[in-house]
C-alpha positions as CSV (number, residue, x, y, z in Angstrom):
1,X,-0.8,-26.0,61.8
2,X,3.0,-23.9,62.8
3,X,3.6,-20.6,64.2
4,X,4.3,-18.8,60.3
5,X,1.0,-20.7,58.7
6,X,-1.4,-19.8,62.0
7,X,-0.1,-16.4,61.6
8,X,-1.1,-16.0,58.1
9,X,-4.5,-17.7,58.3
10,X,-5.5,-14.4,61.0
11,X,-3.7,-12.1,58.3
12,X,-0.9,-10.7,60.7
13,X,1.7,-12.3,58.3
14,X,1.7,-13.4,53.8
15,X,2.0,-16.8,53.0
16,X,4.3,-16.7,50.5
17,X,2.8,-19.3,48.8
18,X,0.5,-19.5,45.4
19,X,-1.7,-17.6,47.9
20,X,0.7,-14.4,48.1
21,X,-0.3,-14.1,44.2
22,X,-3.7,-13.7,45.4
23,X,-2.9,-11.1,47.9
24,X,-0.5,-8.4,45.8
25,X,-1.9,-5.6,44.4
26,X,-2.1,-4.6,40.7
27,X,0.3,-3.1,38.8
28,X,-0.1,1.0,38.3
29,X,-1.4,1.8,35.0
30,X,1.9,3.0,33.2
31,X,2.1,6.7,31.5
32,X,1.5,6.3,27.4
33,X,4.5,7.8,27.0
34,X,6.5,4.3,28.8
35,X,3.7,1.6,27.2
36,X,4.5,3.2,23.5
37,X,7.9,3.3,24.0
38,X,7.6,-0.3,25.5
39,X,5.8,-1.0,22.6
40,X,8.1,-0.4,19.6
41,X,11.2,-1.2,21.2
42,X,9.5,-5.4,20.0
43,X,9.8,-7.8,17.4
44,X,6.5,-6.9,14.7
45,X,5.0,-10.8,14.6
46,X,5.1,-10.2,18.5
47,X,2.6,-7.4,18.1
48,X,0.3,-9.1,15.9
49,X,-0.1,-11.1,19.2
50,X,-0.4,-7.4,21.5
51,X,-3.2,-6.3,19.7
52,X,-5.7,-9.0,21.8
53,X,-4.3,-7.7,24.6
54,X,-7.2,-4.8,25.1
55,X,-8.9,-2.5,22.1
56,X,-6.7,0.9,23.3
57,X,-3.1,-1.4,22.5
58,X,-5.0,-2.1,19.7
59,X,-5.8,1.3,18.3
60,X,-2.4,2.6,19.5
61,X,-0.1,-0.5,17.1
62,X,-2.6,-0.4,14.2
63,X,-2.7,3.0,14.0
64,X,0.0,4.8,11.0
65,X,2.5,7.1,13.3
66,X,3.3,4.3,15.7
67,X,3.8,1.6,12.4
68,X,6.0,4.0,11.1
69,X,8.0,4.9,14.3
70,X,8.5,0.7,15.0
71,X,9.8,0.5,10.6
72,X,12.3,3.4,11.5
73,X,13.5,0.9,14.9
74,X,13.1,-1.8,13.3
75,X,15.3,-0.3,10.3
76,X,18.1,1.3,12.7
77,X,18.1,-2.8,14.3
78,X,18.3,-4.0,10.8
79,X,19.5,-2.1,8.3
80,X,18.5,-5.4,6.0
81,X,15.1,-4.0,6.2
82,X,15.9,-1.4,4.3
83,X,16.5,-3.2,0.9
84,X,14.4,-2.5,-1.6
85,X,11.9,-5.9,-2.5
86,X,9.1,-6.3,-5.0
87,X,6.2,-7.9,-5.6
88,X,5.7,-9.7,-7.9
89,X,2.1,-12.0,-8.8
90,X,2.6,-15.8,-9.1
91,X,0.2,-17.4,-11.7
92,X,-1.6,-20.4,-11.3
93,X,-3.1,-22.4,-14.0
94,X,-6.7,-20.7,-15.4
95,X,-9.6,-20.8,-14.6
96,X,-12.4,-20.6,-16.6
97,X,-11.5,-17.4,-18.8
98,X,-8.2,-15.9,-18.5
99,X,-5.5,-16.4,-15.9
100,X,-6.6,-16.1,-12.1
101,X,-3.9,-14.6,-9.6
102,X,-4.2,-15.8,-6.4
103,X,-1.0,-15.1,-4.7
104,X,2.3,-13.3,-5.3
105,X,5.2,-13.2,-3.3
106,X,7.6,-9.6,-1.7
107,X,10.8,-10.4,-3.2
108,X,14.1,-9.3,-2.3
109,X,15.7,-7.5,-5.1
110,X,19.1,-7.8,-4.6
111,X,18.5,-11.1,-4.3
112,X,16.7,-10.4,-7.8
113,X,20.2,-10.0,-8.9
114,X,22.3,-11.8,-7.4
115,X,21.0,-15.4,-7.7
116,X,17.3,-14.7,-10.9
117,X,16.7,-18.3,-10.8
118,X,16.2,-18.8,-6.9
119,X,15.9,-14.8,-5.6
120,X,14.4,-15.1,-2.4
121,X,11.3,-15.5,-0.7
122,X,10.3,-13.1,1.7
123,X,6.6,-13.1,2.4
124,X,4.0,-14.9,1.0
125,X,0.4,-14.4,0.7
126,X,-2.2,-16.7,-1.1
127,X,-5.6,-16.0,-1.1
128,X,-8.8,-17.5,-2.8
129,X,-10.3,-15.3,-5.5
130,X,-8.3,-12.9,-8.0
131,X,-6.0,-10.7,-6.6
132,X,-5.1,-7.4,-7.9
133,X,-2.0,-5.2,-6.7
134,X,-3.1,-1.2,-6.4
135,X,0.1,-0.1,-4.8
136,X,2.4,0.1,-1.3
137,X,2.8,2.7,1.1
138,X,5.2,3.4,4.4
139,X,6.1,-1.4,4.0
140,X,2.2,-2.1,3.7
141,X,0.5,-3.2,0.3
142,X,-2.9,-3.1,-0.3
143,X,-5.4,-5.5,-3.2
144,X,-8.4,-5.7,-5.0
145,X,-9.9,-9.3,-4.3
146,X,-13.7,-10.6,-6.3
147,X,-14.6,-13.1,-7.7
148,X,-16.1,-11.7,-11.3
149,X,-19.2,-10.6,-8.6
150,X,-18.0,-8.4,-6.0
151,X,-14.8,-6.6,-4.3
152,X,-13.3,-6.6,-1.6
153,X,-10.3,-4.1,-0.4
154,X,-7.3,-5.7,1.9
155,X,-4.0,-4.2,3.3
156,X,-1.3,-6.9,4.1
157,X,1.6,-5.6,6.2
158,X,4.1,-8.5,4.6
159,X,6.2,-7.8,8.1
160,X,2.8,-8.5,10.7
161,X,0.9,-10.6,8.4
162,X,-1.9,-8.7,9.6
163,X,-4.4,-8.0,6.9
164,X,-7.0,-5.6,7.0
165,X,-10.5,-5.8,5.0
166,X,-13.4,-3.8,3.9
167,X,-17.1,-4.0,3.6
168,X,-17.9,-6.1,0.2
169,X,-18.9,-3.6,-2.9
170,X,-20.3,-5.0,-6.3
171,X,-18.4,-4.7,-9.0
172,X,-14.9,-5.5,-10.2
173,X,-13.0,-1.8,-10.5
174,X,-11.4,-1.4,-13.3
175,X,-9.4,1.7,-12.7
176,X,-8.1,1.8,-8.8
177,X,-5.3,3.6,-6.9
178,X,-3.8,3.5,-2.9
179,X,-2.3,6.4,-0.7
180,X,-1.8,7.6,2.3
181,X,-2.8,11.3,3.7
182,X,-0.7,12.8,6.1
183,X,-3.9,15.5,6.1
184,X,-6.1,12.8,8.3
185,X,-3.5,9.9,8.8
186,X,-5.5,7.7,7.2
187,X,-4.9,4.8,4.4
188,X,-7.1,5.8,1.2
189,X,-8.7,3.4,-1.2
190,X,-10.1,4.1,-4.1
191,X,-12.1,1.9,-7.0
192,X,-13.8,3.2,-11.0
193,X,-15.9,0.2,-10.1
194,X,-18.5,-1.6,-13.1
195,X,-21.2,-3.3,-12.2
196,X,-23.5,-5.4,-13.9
197,X,-27.3,-4.2,-13.5
198,X,-30.8,-4.5,-15.1
199,X,-30.0,-1.9,-17.8
200,X,-26.7,-2.8,-18.6
201,X,-23.2,-2.0,-17.3
202,X,-22.7,1.0,-14.6
203,X,-19.8,2.3,-13.4
204,X,-19.3,4.9,-9.7
205,X,-16.1,5.9,-8.4
206,X,-15.6,4.8,-4.1
207,X,-13.1,5.7,-2.3
208,X,-12.5,3.6,1.4
209,X,-10.5,5.5,4.3
210,X,-9.4,2.0,6.0
211,X,-10.4,2.1,9.7
212,X,-12.9,-0.2,11.8
213,X,-15.5,2.1,11.9
214,X,-15.2,2.8,7.9
215,X,-17.4,2.4,4.6
216,X,-17.2,3.0,0.6
217,X,-18.3,6.1,-0.1
218,X,-19.5,7.2,-2.9
219,X,-17.4,10.8,-5.0
220,X,-16.8,12.4,-8.2
221,X,-16.6,10.0,-11.2
222,X,-13.5,10.4,-13.6
223,X,-13.0,13.1,-15.4
224,X,-12.2,10.8,-18.2
225,X,-14.5,8.0,-20.5
226,X,-13.4,5.5,-23.0
227,X,-11.5,6.1,-25.2
228,X,-9.3,8.4,-23.1
229,X,-9.0,5.6,-19.9
230,X,-5.9,5.9,-18.3
231,X,-2.7,3.9,-19.7
232,X,-1.9,3.0,-15.7
233,X,-5.0,1.2,-14.7
234,X,-3.4,1.6,-11.3
235,X,-2.3,4.8,-10.0
236,X,0.6,5.8,-9.0
237,X,1.1,7.5,-5.4
238,X,3.0,10.4,-4.9
239,X,2.7,12.6,-1.5
240,X,5.0,15.7,-0.1
241,X,4.0,17.9,2.8
242,X,2.3,19.5,0.8
243,X,0.6,17.6,-0.9
244,X,-1.1,13.7,-1.2
245,X,-2.2,11.9,-4.8
246,X,-3.5,9.3,-6.5
247,X,-2.1,9.8,-10.6
248,X,-3.1,8.3,-14.3
249,X,-1.9,9.3,-17.5
250,X,-4.8,9.9,-20.3
251,X,-3.8,9.5,-23.5
252,X,0.0,10.0,-22.5
253,X,-0.6,13.7,-22.6
254,X,-1.7,14.6,-19.8
255,X,-1.6,14.1,-16.0
256,X,-5.1,12.8,-14.0
257,X,-4.8,13.6,-10.7
258,X,-7.2,12.7,-7.2
259,X,-6.8,14.9,-4.4
260,X,-6.3,12.5,-1.4
261,X,-7.6,15.2,1.6
262,X,-10.1,17.2,-1.3
263,X,-11.2,14.3,-2.6
264,X,-11.7,16.2,-5.5
265,X,-9.7,15.3,-9.5
266,X,-7.4,17.8,-11.8
267,X,-4.4,17.7,-14.3
268,X,-1.8,19.4,-15.8
269,X,-0.3,17.8,-19.3
270,X,3.6,15.7,-19.9
271,X,7.0,17.3,-21.2
272,X,7.2,16.4,-24.1
273,X,2.9,17.2,-25.3
274,X,4.7,19.2,-28.8
275,X,6.5,16.1,-29.6
276,X,6.2,14.7,-32.9
277,X,3.4,13.1,-34.0
278,X,4.5,10.2,-35.0
279,X,7.6,10.0,-32.7
280,X,4.9,10.2,-30.1
281,X,3.1,7.5,-31.2
282,X,6.2,5.1,-31.3
283,X,6.7,5.7,-27.3
284,X,5.2,3.9,-23.7
285,X,5.3,6.2,-20.8
286,X,4.8,4.8,-17.4
287,X,4.4,7.0,-14.5
288,X,6.7,6.6,-11.1
289,X,9.0,7.9,-8.1
290,X,12.5,8.5,-8.8
291,X,13.7,10.7,-5.5
292,X,11.1,11.8,-4.1
293,X,9.5,13.4,-7.5
294,X,7.1,12.4,-10.1
295,X,8.1,11.7,-13.1
296,X,7.6,9.9,-16.4
297,X,9.2,7.5,-18.4
298,X,8.9,8.0,-22.0
299,X,10.1,4.4,-24.3
300,X,10.8,4.8,-27.8
301,X,9.7,1.3,-29.5
302,X,11.8,1.7,-32.5
303,X,15.2,3.4,-30.6
304,X,15.6,1.8,-28.1
305,X,16.4,4.4,-25.4
306,X,14.3,5.5,-22.7
307,X,14.1,9.5,-21.2
308,X,13.0,10.5,-18.4
309,X,11.7,13.8,-17.7
310,X,10.7,15.3,-13.5
311,X,8.6,16.8,-11.6
312,X,10.5,19.5,-9.8
313,X,7.7,21.0,-8.1
314,X,4.4,18.8,-8.2
315,X,1.4,20.1,-10.2
316,X,3.4,23.0,-12.5
317,X,3.4,21.9,-15.6
318,X,6.7,24.1,-15.8
319,X,8.5,22.2,-13.6
320,X,8.9,19.7,-16.3
321,X,13.0,18.7,-16.0
322,X,14.3,16.6,-19.1
323,X,17.1,13.8,-17.1
324,X,19.9,12.2,-19.5
325,X,18.6,10.0,-21.8
326,X,19.9,6.6,-21.6
327,X,20.3,3.0,-24.0
328,X,19.8,-0.5,-23.1
329,X,21.3,-2.9,-25.7
330,X,18.9,-6.0,-26.1
331,X,14.6,-6.4,-26.6
332,X,14.6,-8.6,-23.9
333,X,14.8,-5.6,-22.0
334,X,11.7,-3.5,-23.3
335,X,8.5,-4.2,-20.9
336,X,5.4,-6.0,-22.0
């Protein structure tokens, strides 16, 4: 043993070998602001692995606020992330009655326009049961998966691959909607659940707030029954600093909406309810969001043109504004 080793054995001089690491004091705790700043600079796939470091990191990385900030940073670094994308079903051979949609793909809209026969596949999800897309928000895709008897709600982040699954609920969702409630900083999934019970079919309205300790809760029933069920089974999410709602068209005349904060229903009239009845019956209507405003697209089945109305002030039926109609030359553009 040389002099350095003798001194090290007495604790006088640190030994620069592997034993030195055992005596190295732990790093001081970093401020939370600095930790957040470091994590925001990391790739999304790396963040998925870092969620398992500790509970505080898991909660931080999974929070909606962190997700939005990371998305903004990522888009600034890579502008291609801001390009439009579309989710489409990849239908498989029928199983029993009807077609079963066991998977869907995220495609680049630009690639569809440039190469319709082979568009660029950005992401892909494959499940074990029937998958039904409910909606999307902040880059997150929400969908139901059911096996004919039970249903789960899923929240999927295609960028990271992370999937959050709700508890199982009995029955099938016949009407649904998904959106972000900025008042409570949470994502909510709404479903009208049809369950086969001994006395017949039973319907109930359930809401689920995505989170580690959440469960399905009952809420007010949908204010319309058959034959006045919505034309669009998946509600359209509208969010602003004033209100966050899920919207459906009912009987081509009324928009029924569910307030995600108050968790109550209300309604307002569509702009063309005074139109000629025969002309009205020949139209198909679709809700959408254009320029951050609730809009309704009306497709006339015979005249081959579209009329678009936009609501300038959400909830005020007097603020519907008619945009210029446009025509299309081919019947193949019709939506079936």
